[in-house]
The first five atom37 places (N, CA, C, CB, O) and aatype in JSON, in Angstrom:
{
  "aatype": [12, 15, 16, 16, 15, 16, 3, 15, 12, 3, 5, 6, 15, 15, 7, 15, 14, 11, 3, 11, 14, 3, 8, 8, 6, 4, 10, 1, 9, 10, 15, 10, 19, 10, 3, 3, 6, 0, 16, 14, 5, 6, 11, 6, 9, 13, 11, 11, 8, 10, 6, 2, 4, 12, 14, 18, 13, 6, 9, 18, 15, 19, 3, 11, 16, 9, 1, 6, 10, 9, 1, 11, 2, 4, 15, 3, 11, 11, 10, 15, 3, 11, 12, 11, 2, 3, 9, 1, 12, 1, 19, 13, 2, 12, 0, 6],
  "atom_mask": [
    [1, 1, 1, 1, 1],
    [1, 1, 1, 1, 1],
    [1, 1, 1, 1, 1],
    [1, 1, 1, 1, 1],
    [1, 1, 1, 1, 1],
    [1, 1, 1, 1, 1],
    [1, 1, 1, 1, 1],
    [1, 1, 1, 1, 1],
    [1, 1, 1, 1, 1],
    [1, 1, 1, 1, 1],
    [1, 1, 1, 1, 1],
    [1, 1, 1, 1, 1],
    [1, 1, 1, 1, 1],
    [1, 1, 1, 1, 1],
    [1, 1, 1, 0, 1],
    [1, 1, 1, 1, 1],
    [1, 1, 1, 1, 1],
    [1, 1, 1, 1, 1],
    [1, 1, 1, 1, 1],
    [1, 1, 1, 1, 1],
    [1, 1, 1, 1, 1],
    [1, 1, 1, 1, 1],
    [1, 1, 1, 1, 1],
    [1, 1, 1, 1, 1],
    [1, 1, 1, 1, 1],
    [1, 1, 1, 1, 1],
    [1, 1, 1, 1, 1],
    [1, 1, 1, 1, 1],
    [1, 1, 1, 1, 1],
    [1, 1, 1, 1, 1],
    [1, 1, 1, 1, 1],
    [1, 1, 1, 1, 1],
    [1, 1, 1, 1, 1],
    [1, 1, 1, 1, 1],
    [1, 1, 1, 1, 1],
    [1, 1, 1, 1, 1],
    [1, 1, 1, 1, 1],
    [1, 1, 1, 1, 1],
    [1, 1, 1, 1, 1],
    [1, 1, 1, 1, 1],
    [1, 1, 1, 1, 1],
    [1, 1, 1, 1, 1],
    [1, 1, 1, 1, 1],
    [1, 1, 1, 1, 1],
    [1, 1, 1, 1, 1],
    [1, 1, 1, 1, 1],
    [1, 1, 1, 1, 1],
    [1, 1, 1, 1, 1],
    [1, 1, 1, 1, 1],
    [1, 1, 1, 1, 1],
    [1, 1, 1, 1, 1],
    [1, 1, 1, 1, 1],
    [1, 1, 1, 1, 1],
    [1, 1, 1, 1, 1],
    [1, 1, 1, 1, 1],
    [1, 1, 1, 1, 1],
    [1, 1, 1, 1, 1],
    [1, 1, 1, 1, 1],
    [1, 1, 1, 1, 1],
    [1, 1, 1, 1, 1],
    [1, 1, 1, 1, 1],
    [1, 1, 1, 1, 1],
    [1, 1, 1, 1, 1],
    [1, 1, 1, 1, 1],
    [1, 1, 1, 1, 1],
    [1, 1, 1, 1, 1],
    [1, 1, 1, 1, 1],
    [1, 1, 1, 1, 1],
    [1, 1, 1, 1, 1],
    [1, 1, 1, 1, 1],
    [1, 1, 1, 1, 1],
    [1, 1, 1, 1, 1],
    [1, 1, 1, 1, 1],
    [1, 1, 1, 1, 1],
    [1, 1, 1, 1, 1],
    [1, 1, 1, 1, 1],
    [1, 1, 1, 1, 1],
    [1, 1, 1, 1, 1],
    [1, 1, 1, 1, 1],
    [1, 1, 1, 1, 1],
    [1, 1, 1, 1, 1],
    [1, 1, 1, 1, 1],
    [1, 1, 1, 1, 1],
    [1, 1, 1, 1, 1],
    [1, 1, 1, 1, 1],
    [1, 1, 1, 1, 1],
    [1, 1, 1, 1, 1],
    [1, 1, 1, 1, 1],
    [1, 1, 1, 1, 1],
    [1, 1, 1, 1, 1],
    [1, 1, 1, 1, 1],
    [1, 1, 1, 1, 1],
    [1, 1, 1, 1, 1],
    [1, 1, 1, 1, 1],
    [1, 1, 1, 1, 1],
    [1, 1, 1, 1, 1]
  ],
  "atom_positions": [
    [[-29.34, 40.32, 95.57], [-29.58, 40.01, 94.12], [-29.31, 38.68, 93.99], [-28.74, 40.8, 93.13], [-28.47, 38.01, 94.59]],
    [[-30.47, 38.18, 92.76], [-29.82, 36.67, 92.41], [-29.42, 36.89, 91.1], [-30.86, 35.29, 92.49], [-29.54, 37.89, 90.39]],
    [[-28.92, 35.79, 90.87], [-28.57, 35.85, 89.48], [-28.89, 34.44, 88.82], [-27.02, 36.26, 89.31], [-28.93, 33.36, 89.42]],
    [[-29.08, 34.62, 87.72], [-29.6, 33.19, 86.81], [-28.22, 32.84, 86.06], [-31.09, 33.53, 85.44], [-28.26, 31.63, 85.85]],
    [[-27.44, 33.18, 85.74], [-26.53, 32.69, 84.67], [-25.8, 31.37, 85.34], [-25.4, 33.93, 84.18], [-25.78, 31.02, 86.52]],
    [[-25.11, 30.66, 83.98], [-24.51, 29.59, 84.9], [-23.26, 29.97, 85.38], [-24.34, 28.28, 84.24], [-22.39, 29.19, 85.77]],
    [[-23.21, 31.07, 85.34], [-21.74, 31.58, 86.49], [-22.4, 32.09, 87.93], [-20.63, 33.28, 85.72], [-21.72, 32.83, 88.63]],
    [[-23.69, 31.71, 88.36], [-24.22, 32.13, 89.65], [-23.26, 31.47, 90.75], [-25.8, 31.66, 89.81], [-23.09, 31.89, 91.9]],
    [[-22.8, 30.6, 90.27], [-21.63, 29.72, 91.77], [-20.54, 30.44, 91.66], [-20.98, 27.81, 91.64], [-20.1, 30.57, 92.8]],
    [[-19.85, 30.98, 90.9], [-18.48, 31.83, 90.49], [-18.9, 33.05, 91.23], [-18.15, 32.15, 88.67], [-18.23, 33.23, 92.25]],
    [[-19.99, 34.1, 90.96], [-19.89, 35.31, 91.76], [-20.62, 35.41, 93.34], [-20.5, 36.39, 90.84], [-20.84, 36.44, 93.98]],
    [[-20.86, 34.28, 93.66], [-20.72, 34.16, 95.13], [-19.95, 34.69, 95.8], [-20.55, 33.2, 95.5], [-18.99, 34.75, 95.03]],
    [[-19.55, 35.27, 96.95], [-18.73, 35.62, 97.86], [-18.68, 34.72, 98.89], [-18.98, 36.76, 98.26], [-17.72, 34.86, 99.65]],
    [[-19.44, 33.84, 99.12], [-19.03, 33.02, 100.36], [-18.43, 31.87, 99.85], [-20.19, 32.61, 101.33], [-18.61, 31.54, 98.68]],
    [[-17.68, 31.16, 100.68], [-17.29, 29.51, 100.2], [-15.74, 29.53, 99.48], [0.0, 0.0, 0.0], [-15.3, 30.43, 98.77]],
    [[-15.2, 28.54, 99.8], [-13.61, 28.72, 98.86], [-14.04, 28.29, 97.41], [-12.07, 27.47, 99.46], [-14.97, 27.56, 97.06]],
    [[-13.28, 28.82, 96.81], [-12.92, 28.22, 95.28], [-13.64, 26.62, 95.0], [-11.0, 28.04, 95.15], [-14.62, 26.23, 94.36]],
    [[-12.67, 26.01, 95.77], [-13.12, 24.64, 95.52], [-14.23, 23.94, 95.84], [-12.42, 23.99, 95.9], [-14.37, 22.76, 95.55]],
    [[-15.29, 24.8, 96.61], [-16.54, 24.81, 96.97], [-17.35, 24.83, 95.91], [-16.81, 25.75, 97.76], [-18.37, 24.15, 95.87]],
    [[-17.04, 25.51, 95.08], [-17.81, 25.99, 93.89], [-17.75, 25.09, 92.66], [-17.32, 27.34, 93.48], [-16.74, 25.02, 91.96]],
    [[-18.99, 24.35, 92.4], [-18.89, 23.51, 91.16], [-18.44, 24.24, 89.81], [-20.27, 22.9, 90.94], [-18.84, 25.35, 89.45]],
    [[-17.8, 23.64, 89.3], [-17.15, 23.76, 87.71], [-18.36, 23.41, 86.87], [-15.75, 22.58, 87.32], [-19.05, 22.4, 87.05]],
    [[-18.56, 24.36, 85.89], [-19.71, 24.15, 84.98], [-19.51, 22.84, 84.05], [-19.88, 25.46, 84.07], [-20.41, 22.02, 83.86]],
    [[-18.3, 22.77, 83.54], [-18.06, 21.69, 82.7], [-18.1, 20.3, 83.32], [-16.83, 21.9, 82.11], [-18.51, 19.28, 82.77]],
    [[-17.46, 20.45, 84.94], [-17.82, 19.18, 85.75], [-18.95, 18.71, 85.97], [-17.47, 19.21, 86.83], [-19.17, 17.5, 85.98]],
    [[-20.13, 19.91, 86.25], [-21.23, 19.56, 86.37], [-22.1, 18.78, 85.06], [-21.72, 20.69, 86.84], [-22.9, 17.85, 85.19]],
    [[-21.82, 19.22, 84.2], [-21.98, 18.7, 82.66], [-21.74, 17.49, 82.8], [-21.07, 19.27, 81.52], [-22.66, 16.68, 82.84]],
    [[-20.38, 17.09, 82.91], [-20.09, 15.63, 82.76], [-20.62, 14.73, 83.74], [-18.72, 15.42, 82.77], [-20.64, 13.52, 83.48]],
    [[-21.14, 15.23, 85.01], [-21.67, 14.36, 86.34], [-23.43, 14.5, 85.64], [-21.27, 15.37, 88.42], [-24.11, 13.58, 86.09]],
    [[-24.01, 15.16, 84.96], [-25.37, 14.77, 84.62], [-25.34, 13.64, 83.99], [-26.08, 15.66, 83.88], [-26.03, 12.78, 84.54]],
    [[-24.82, 13.31, 83.07], [-25.11, 11.76, 82.4], [-25.06, 10.64, 83.55], [-23.83, 11.31, 81.17], [-25.85, 9.7, 83.59]],
    [[-23.94, 10.88, 84.56], [-23.65, 10.14, 85.66], [-24.93, 9.96, 86.51], [-22.55, 10.78, 86.4], [-25.29, 8.81, 86.76]],
    [[-25.57, 10.94, 86.94], [-26.62, 11.03, 88.01], [-27.73, 10.97, 87.23], [-26.61, 12.28, 88.94], [-28.71, 10.76, 87.94]],
    [[-28.06, 11.07, 85.86], [-29.07, 10.47, 85.13], [-29.3, 9.12, 85.41], [-28.85, 10.6, 83.85], [-30.35, 8.66, 85.86]],
    [[-27.93, 8.29, 85.03], [-28.25, 6.8, 84.8], [-28.07, 6.32, 86.27], [-27.19, 5.97, 83.63], [-28.23, 5.12, 86.45]],
    [[-27.79, 7.04, 87.24], [-27.88, 6.39, 88.13], [-26.39, 5.96, 88.45], [-28.84, 5.47, 87.89], [-26.32, 4.8, 88.86]],
    [[-25.32, 6.56, 88.36], [-23.87, 6.01, 88.24], [-23.2, 6.87, 89.06], [-23.21, 5.99, 86.78], [-22.43, 6.23, 89.77]],
    [[-23.16, 7.84, 89.24], [-22.77, 9.04, 90.14], [-22.26, 8.36, 91.64], [-24.23, 10.16, 90.34], [-22.96, 7.56, 92.26]],
    [[-21.29, 8.69, 91.96], [-20.81, 8.59, 93.13], [-21.58, 9.42, 94.23], [-19.5, 8.91, 93.01], [-22.15, 10.46, 93.89]],
    [[-21.59, 9.04, 95.36], [-22.29, 10.24, 96.22], [-21.37, 11.52, 96.31], [-22.59, 9.74, 97.83], [-21.99, 12.53, 96.63]],
    [[-20.37, 11.65, 96.14], [-19.59, 13.0, 96.09], [-20.08, 13.6, 94.77], [-17.86, 12.83, 96.12], [-20.48, 14.76, 94.76]],
    [[-20.08, 13.03, 93.93], [-20.58, 13.58, 92.38], [-21.99, 13.98, 92.5], [-20.51, 12.35, 91.09], [-22.4, 14.88, 91.78]],
    [[-22.8, 13.39, 93.38], [-24.18, 13.72, 93.25], [-24.38, 14.89, 94.25], [-25.15, 12.46, 93.53], [-25.34, 15.63, 94.06]],
    [[-23.53, 15.13, 95.34], [-23.45, 16.22, 95.81], [-23.17, 17.34, 95.56], [-23.08, 16.14, 96.34], [-23.7, 18.33, 96.06]],
    [[-22.14, 17.32, 94.59], [-21.41, 18.52, 93.73], [-22.85, 18.84, 92.53], [-19.53, 17.8, 92.74], [-23.22, 19.92, 92.07]],
    [[-23.26, 17.82, 92.35], [-24.2, 18.22, 91.02], [-25.82, 18.86, 91.8], [-24.53, 16.41, 89.82], [-26.71, 19.57, 91.33]],
    [[-25.67, 18.33, 92.9], [-26.96, 19.13, 93.7], [-26.55, 20.49, 94.14], [-27.49, 18.32, 95.12], [-27.38, 21.36, 93.89]],
    [[-25.65, 20.81, 94.64], [-25.4, 22.08, 95.12], [-25.3, 23.06, 93.8], [-24.05, 22.04, 96.04], [-25.71, 24.22, 93.89]],
    [[-24.75, 22.56, 92.57], [-24.71, 23.49, 91.76], [-26.18, 23.87, 91.04], [-23.68, 23.1, 90.88], [-26.45, 24.99, 90.62]],
    [[-26.89, 22.93, 91.0], [-28.52, 22.86, 90.58], [-29.28, 24.01, 91.79], [-29.26, 20.86, 90.83], [-30.09, 24.89, 91.46]],
    [[-28.9, 23.8, 92.89], [-29.45, 24.61, 93.71], [-29.2, 26.1, 93.16], [-28.92, 24.33, 95.07], [-30.24, 26.73, 93.33]],
    [[-28.5, 26.66, 92.73], [-27.94, 27.84, 92.58], [-27.59, 28.3, 91.23], [-26.94, 27.85, 93.32], [-27.1, 29.42, 91.05]],
    [[-27.89, 27.25, 90.02], [-27.8, 27.41, 88.91], [-29.2, 27.05, 87.92], [-26.67, 26.75, 88.69], [-29.35, 25.92, 87.45]],
    [[-29.97, 27.91, 87.74], [-31.32, 27.84, 86.66], [-31.05, 27.19, 85.49], [-31.88, 29.25, 86.16], [-31.83, 26.28, 85.2]],
    [[-30.14, 27.42, 84.73], [-29.79, 26.66, 83.2], [-29.45, 25.37, 83.7], [-28.4, 27.34, 82.17], [-29.85, 24.45, 82.99]],
    [[-28.87, 25.07, 84.63], [-28.51, 23.63, 84.77], [-29.34, 23.22, 85.53], [-27.25, 23.25, 85.22], [-29.06, 22.02, 85.5]],
    [[-30.39, 23.33, 86.37], [-31.73, 22.91, 86.72], [-32.49, 22.66, 85.65], [-32.4, 23.81, 87.48], [-33.29, 21.73, 85.74]],
    [[-32.41, 23.24, 84.72], [-33.5, 23.08, 83.03], [-32.84, 22.22, 82.61], [-33.68, 24.36, 81.7], [-33.53, 21.37, 82.04]],
    [[-31.69, 22.0, 82.61], [-31.15, 21.24, 81.4], [-31.32, 19.86, 82.07], [-29.47, 21.66, 80.86], [-31.75, 18.94, 81.37]],
    [[-31.03, 19.64, 83.33], [-31.23, 18.17, 84.24], [-32.7, 17.94, 84.31], [-30.61, 18.24, 85.95], [-32.93, 16.8, 84.71]],
    [[-33.63, 18.54, 84.1], [-35.12, 18.62, 84.05], [-35.44, 17.96, 82.87], [-35.72, 20.05, 84.07], [-36.13, 16.94, 82.79]],
    [[-34.88, 18.6, 81.88], [-34.96, 18.37, 80.3], [-34.73, 17.01, 79.71], [-33.96, 19.22, 79.63], [-35.49, 16.4, 78.96]],
    [[-33.28, 16.54, 80.29], [-32.33, 15.69, 80.1], [-33.02, 14.49, 80.83], [-30.92, 16.17, 80.6], [-33.09, 13.47, 80.14]],
    [[-33.47, 14.42, 81.91], [-34.03, 13.46, 82.79], [-35.83, 13.2, 82.19], [-33.84, 14.18, 84.54], [-36.34, 12.11, 82.44]],
    [[-36.59, 14.15, 81.49], [-37.57, 13.89, 80.91], [-37.53, 12.87, 79.63], [-37.99, 15.03, 80.68], [-38.25, 11.91, 79.35]],
    [[-36.39, 13.46, 78.96], [-36.16, 12.82, 77.86], [-35.69, 11.1, 78.04], [-35.11, 13.71, 77.19], [-36.03, 10.13, 77.37]],
    [[-35.07, 11.17, 78.83], [-34.41, 9.64, 79.42], [-35.95, 8.62, 80.03], [-33.02, 10.09, 81.18], [-36.0, 7.39, 79.94]],
    [[-36.84, 9.33, 80.5], [-38.03, 8.45, 81.14], [-38.64, 8.1, 79.84], [-39.16, 9.27, 82.26], [-38.98, 6.96, 79.53]],
    [[-38.77, 9.16, 79.11], [-39.71, 8.89, 77.94], [-39.05, 7.67, 77.25], [-39.88, 10.22, 76.87], [-39.6, 6.57, 77.11]],
    [[-37.6, 8.05, 76.76], [-37.12, 6.84, 76.12], [-37.3, 5.23, 76.52], [-35.87, 7.08, 76.12], [-37.53, 4.24, 75.83]],
    [[-37.12, 5.39, 77.69], [-37.05, 4.12, 78.76], [-38.63, 3.52, 78.48], [-36.75, 4.7, 80.72], [-38.96, 2.41, 78.08]],
    [[-39.34, 4.48, 78.79], [-40.51, 4.02, 78.88], [-41.29, 3.5, 77.28], [-41.21, 5.16, 79.66], [-41.97, 2.52, 76.96]],
    [[-40.95, 4.34, 76.76], [-41.26, 3.98, 75.07], [-40.58, 3.22, 74.18], [-41.26, 5.01, 74.32], [-41.13, 2.67, 73.22]],
    [[-39.2, 3.15, 74.47], [-38.44, 2.38, 73.29], [-37.64, 1.44, 73.94], [-37.51, 3.29, 72.33], [-36.87, 0.86, 73.18]],
    [[-37.57, 1.07, 75.26], [-36.8, -0.03, 76.22], [-37.03, -1.23, 75.36], [-37.45, -0.26, 77.93], [-36.06, -1.98, 75.49]],
    [[-37.9, -1.72, 74.53], [-38.0, -2.8, 73.9], [-37.68, -2.82, 72.51], [-39.1, -3.21, 74.08], [-37.86, -3.84, 71.85]],
    [[-37.22, -1.77, 72.02], [-37.05, -1.57, 70.45], [-35.34, -1.75, 70.31], [-37.69, 0.18, 69.86], [-34.65, -1.11, 71.1]],
    [[-34.87, -2.37, 69.59], [-33.57, -2.11, 69.19], [-33.19, -1.34, 68.16], [-33.07, -3.06, 69.0], [-33.8, -1.27, 67.09]],
    [[-31.86, -0.54, 68.54], [-31.72, 0.48, 67.72], [-30.01, -0.01, 67.09], [-31.97, 2.09, 68.64], [-29.29, -0.89, 67.57]],
    [[-29.74, 0.78, 66.01], [-28.33, 0.47, 65.44], [-27.47, 1.35, 66.34], [-28.12, 0.85, 63.74], [-27.92, 2.32, 66.94]],
    [[-26.33, 0.98, 66.39], [-25.21, 1.82, 67.07], [-25.19, 3.27, 66.37], [-23.67, 1.04, 66.9], [-24.84, 4.24, 67.05]],
    [[-25.49, 3.39, 65.25], [-25.25, 4.52, 64.34], [-26.78, 5.45, 64.55], [-24.93, 3.87, 62.57], [-26.59, 6.66, 64.46]],
    [[-27.69, 5.19, 64.73], [-28.55, 5.49, 65.43], [-28.71, 6.15, 66.68], [-28.9, 4.74, 65.45], [-29.26, 7.24, 66.83]],
    [[-28.23, 5.45, 67.55], [-27.9, 5.88, 69.08], [-27.08, 6.87, 68.69], [-27.18, 4.78, 70.18], [-27.57, 8.0, 68.75]],
    [[-25.7, 6.77, 68.2], [-25.05, 7.95, 68.09], [-25.42, 9.33, 67.45], [-24.14, 7.61, 67.6], [-24.95, 10.44, 67.71]],
    [[-26.52, 8.91, 66.41], [-27.17, 10.16, 65.89], [-28.12, 10.98, 66.9], [-28.0, 9.77, 64.66], [-28.15, 12.18, 67.16]],
    [[-28.82, 10.0, 67.33], [-29.46, 10.7, 68.64], [-28.92, 11.49, 69.88], [-30.01, 9.81, 69.23], [-29.45, 12.39, 70.53]],
    [[-27.61, 10.83, 70.01], [-26.91, 11.29, 71.05], [-26.47, 12.75, 70.53], [-25.74, 10.29, 71.45], [-26.8, 13.77, 71.12]],
    [[-25.65, 12.75, 69.31], [-25.22, 13.88, 68.89], [-26.37, 14.86, 68.64], [-24.43, 13.65, 67.78], [-25.95, 16.02, 68.66]],
    [[-27.56, 14.79, 68.43], [-28.42, 15.71, 68.28], [-29.01, 16.38, 69.51], [-29.31, 15.2, 67.56], [-29.53, 17.49, 69.59]],
    [[-28.8, 15.45, 70.44], [-29.37, 15.95, 71.82], [-28.24, 16.75, 72.19], [-29.77, 14.78, 73.0], [-28.49, 17.87, 72.62]],
    [[-26.99, 16.38, 72.09], [-25.97, 17.07, 72.55], [-25.74, 18.42, 72.03], [-24.95, 16.36, 72.37], [-25.35, 19.37, 72.71]],
    [[-26.0, 18.44, 70.9], [-25.9, 19.75, 69.81], [-26.71, 20.55, 70.25], [-26.25, 19.57, 68.29], [-26.3, 21.7, 70.38]],
    [[-28.02, 20.26, 70.6], [-28.98, 21.12, 70.86], [-28.9, 21.78, 72.11], [-30.08, 20.53, 70.75], [-29.29, 22.94, 72.29]],
    [[-28.38, 21.02, 73.0], [-28.21, 21.54, 74.47], [-26.67, 22.5, 74.67], [-28.18, 20.02, 75.56], [-26.08, 22.81, 75.71]],
    [[-26.36, 22.78, 73.32], [-25.18, 23.56, 73.33], [-25.67, 25.36, 73.28], [-24.22, 23.0, 71.9], [-24.8, 26.23, 73.28]]
  ]
}
């Protein structure tokens, strides 16, 4: 029986607890992975979590697409810090 909740890694019987990525840790690592700033260890933690957690895979896919669109269409535009923060807050609030 497969699980699709964000607790899917916690419900597995194999592996030690420290092998099971924490959802909050994966969310923290998400931005690092998308910005190509994650360490190899963080990338591996995130990859393992994505393999077993469909909601995080969807979050990753959406965030990656948004970032690619922004880079493609807005890289030559100057935004105020306030505008950047407003966009970040809106994206973050929608992800909750």
